[in-house]
Structures are given as C-alpha cells and as structure tokens.
C-alpha positions, 0 to 999 in steps of 0.5 A: 575416835577411840574409847568406849561409848558413853551417854554424852550427846556430844560424843554421839554426834561426833561418832555420827560424823556430824560437824559439832559446835561448842561454845563457852560460858564463864561462871560469875564472880558471885553466887547468882545463877541468873547470868549462866541460865540466861546465856544457856537459854541464848545458846541452847538452840545453837550449840551442841554443848557448852564449856563451863570454865573452872575459875578461869585466869585463876580468879574465884568464880562460881564453881564449874560443877554448880554452873554445869548443873544450872546448864543441864537444868536449862537443857544445855549439855555441859562440858565440865572443865576441871583443872589440877591447879586447885585440887589434889587427886582425892578432891578431883576424884570426888568432884568427878563422882559428884558431877557424874551423879548430877548428870554431867557426862563430858569433862575437859581436863586442864592444868589451869592458869597459874594462881599468880595471874589471878586475884589470889596470887599468894595462894598455894598451888596444888598440881598434885598431878598434871593434866595428862595424868588427870586424863589417864585418871578419868579413863581409869575410873571409867574403863578399869573401874578403879580409883587412881590408888587401884581401889575398885569402884564396885558399882556406878563408875563415872563414864565420862566422854574425856576431852583435853586442850591443845595449843598449835601456836606455842613453842617449840612448835615441833613438840605440839603434836607430840604433846597432843599424842600423849594426851590422846594416848592417856585417853582424850577422845576430843580436843579443843584448840587454842584460839586460831587466828594464824590459819597457815600455822594451824594448817601446818599443825593439822598436817602433822596431826593427820600424818600421825593419824591423831584426827582418827583417834580423837575429834579435833574441835578448832577454837575461834574467838570473835575480836571486838576491837583493835585493842583486844586484838593487840592485847592477845597478840602482845600479852597472851602467851602462846597466841599468834594474831597476825599483823594483817588481821589487826590492820584489817580491824583498824581500817574497818568503819566498825571494828566489832562488825569486822571482827564478826566477819573475820570469825565467820570467814575463819569458821568457813575455812576451818570446815574445809580442813581435813580432820577438823570435826567441829568448832569451839567458839570462845566469845569471851564476855560476848556470848550474845554474838554466837548465834549471829556468827553461826548463822552467818557461817551457815551453821544454823540452829540445832532445832 
C-alpha cells in the first residue's frame, strides 16, 4: 500500500496485513444524533471503521462531518464520505480542514449521486472538480502541504488516509480497472467496491487488478450487501445502474421459506469466498437500513468481535 502513514487505525490494520471489516451508517433526514449513536454502539465491537454517507442518493440528510464526530464520540472510527456534487474546491478544502481538526482521519472521495435522483431535483449541481481530482487534492494538502491553488499550508496540514470507490460491474467492463488505476495514481490508498453479487465477474476484475499490481498499491475492500427480500434483489437488478444480480440468486431467494434468513446466508457465503480471493484486503458491509444484522453476519462468517 503506497503513501505515507497517517494516524488512521484502519490504515494501521491494513499495513499489518489484517483482514479488515468496514460497515456503513447513513445519517438521518433530521437533526437528531440518536440513531447514529445507537448504530455506532451496535457496530463498535464488530467493525474496524464505519463509512458515514454524504447525502446519499442526493437526499438532504444530517451532514457526514457531524455524523462522523458523533461516531468518534462513541468510540467508532469514521470514514468520512465526501462528494464533489455539492461543494466547490473552496468548500471541500474547508470541510477537510474542519473534519481533521475534529479528529477524523479517513476520507472516501466520491462524485456523488446526481441531484436529479434526490429530493431536490432542480438544485444546481457543482462538480467543480471530479472525484479523481478530489483524491489528488487531498493528497496535495497532505503530502505537499499545499492548497489546490498552490498556496502553502504553513502548519497542521490534514493527514488523511485516502479512499475511493470502484465498480467492477459497470460497462465498459474493460475500462473499470483503468479507472481504478487512475484513482490509485491520484493518491487513493484504499478502495471500497460496489456490492458484489456476481462473483465470477468480480473474479475477472480482480485478475486484472492483480495483473497490474494494483492490489499491492491500494487495499481492496470487497463490498457486500445482505438482501432482505426478492423484491429488494429485483430492484437492484433492474433499477440500480452498474449493479449485477444473477437470476439464480433471485431464484434461490424465491424458493426459500424465509427470504430474509436466506439473504443473510448468501451474504455469509459471499464473505467466506471473498476472503479466499488473492488481493482482497477486507470487506465493506452495506446493510442499508438493516445495521442490526451486521454482527450476525460477521459471526456466521467467522469474523468475530474485534474486542
């Protein structure tokens, strides 16, 4: 894994060769921290860090920066998601300084869902820079001690462990690894992937990752999502861009007496398989609106409590 070391506990574990586990908490559409703190307490002993989503699906929610601080207060290391959809380079750099000053040490750089998908579809987008430029900007602030404009950061530069995302399932498939390499070249040190249901295609993507030696330059965390129902699986298959849900998986859920329990078993099987794939350094569990199932999944998968 390239890049200088930081104070991130997640980075320390990855450099030690530990198989890491990250999860996700989505901030609420209100101003209370109760739910965030409850989920952080639930996940604290089971995961190494927790993603804090940034107005996911372009819907107004409690800020990821504030939610990350609530997680810190609960003893959970946050991964601050930051999108370029809503902020220009001035606001992005300001928020990065603010987040670091509050104790946040991990940042995940994203484009963000287009505002047309959210609850303010007529809002003006920003996209002043793209996600790869955001990665490079965070690295410049850390390693060169400079703002994007070239002005010196005279002291107390933000030293983030820099993350990015990858989708092995979007088309054109052959360019997925090239885009990943661009993100790593820009400064990404860890990568979280889109939800994996098509293991065969993921294997082909990882073969290309290994061929280019990218798994040695950045830690690859494989994304998994437990499916609650046949309806949820069909929605992901038909309505979520860049997602592949095989028909045989949906058929298995349909045949099950308890689709929710079967969804958990499928997720456990996927995790066990992914642990055997060369170059996979950990998993990222996206249990959307189902955070309470994460400890059960991890225990069944043989990834016991971190305590």
